[in-house]
N, C-alpha and C positions, 0 to 999 in steps of 0.2 A: 781558718786554722793555718798556722805557720808550721815551718819545719821545727822539729825537736830532735836533739841528738843526745843519746845516753851512751856513756862509755863504761865498760866493765872490764876488769882484769880478773880472769878466772884461772883457778889452779887445775887446768886440764889441758889435754892436747887438742889440737884442731880436729883430729880424727874423732875423739870422744864427743866434742861439741857437735860436729856435723852429723854424727850417727843419730842424734836425737832430734835434729831439725825437722825431719818430716812429721814428727808428732806435733811439734809446735807450729809448723807452717805446712799443713797438708797440701796447700795449693802453691807453695813457694817453689822456686827452682834455682839451681846453681848457675851463675853466669860464668864463673871460673873457680879455681881452687879456693879463693879467698873471699868470694862475694856471693851472697844469696839475695834474691828479690822476692817480694810478694806484692803483687799488683791486684787490688780488689776494690771494687766500688769507687773508683776515682782516687783511691789512696795508694801510696807506695811506701813499703818498708824495705829499706836496704840494710843488709847486715854485712859488715866488712870485718875480716879477721886477720890478725897476724901474730905469729908466735914471737914471744920475747925470750930472753935467756932464762934458763931455769933458776928458781930461787933455791939456794942451798942453805940448809939449816943443819950444820954438823954433817952427818952422813946421809941426811934426808934431802932428796932433790924433788922439788915440785915444779911441774911445767907451768908456764905462764902464758896465757893466751889473752891478747887484747882484742876485745870485741866492741865494735861501734855499731849502734843501732840508730839509723836515721829514719825518723817517722815524718812523712810528708802528708799533710791533710788529716792527721789524727788529733783528736781532742786530748787534753791533758789526762782526762779520766781513762781514755782508751789506751794511752801509753802506760799508765799505772797498772791497768788490768793486764796488759801484755807482759810487763816486767814481773808482775806477781806470778803469772803462769810460768814464765821462764825460771824464776827462782824455785818454784815447786818442782819443776821438771828436772832441774839440774842439782837439786839439794842432795847432799851426801851426808848421811848420818854417821855417827861414830859412837864409841862408848864401850 
């Protein structure tokens, strides 16, 4: 299994993203303000974050957070499962 990198740009602050990481990565830990690691069973997941300029739509300002997920020794299916869990955890409904 090779490395796989997935990049997402999320409309949230870094603080909002980090607040939920312990639910997603109960055994993960912060290396610094912008990097989280999960090392389990010979596999490594590295999450790197950096804030981009807010997206402005008229009077509406949306924060932009670029998040890079680097999966080392994960199968394609394991990456897909993780990204689905991430999507469900950070889903925001409206209406």
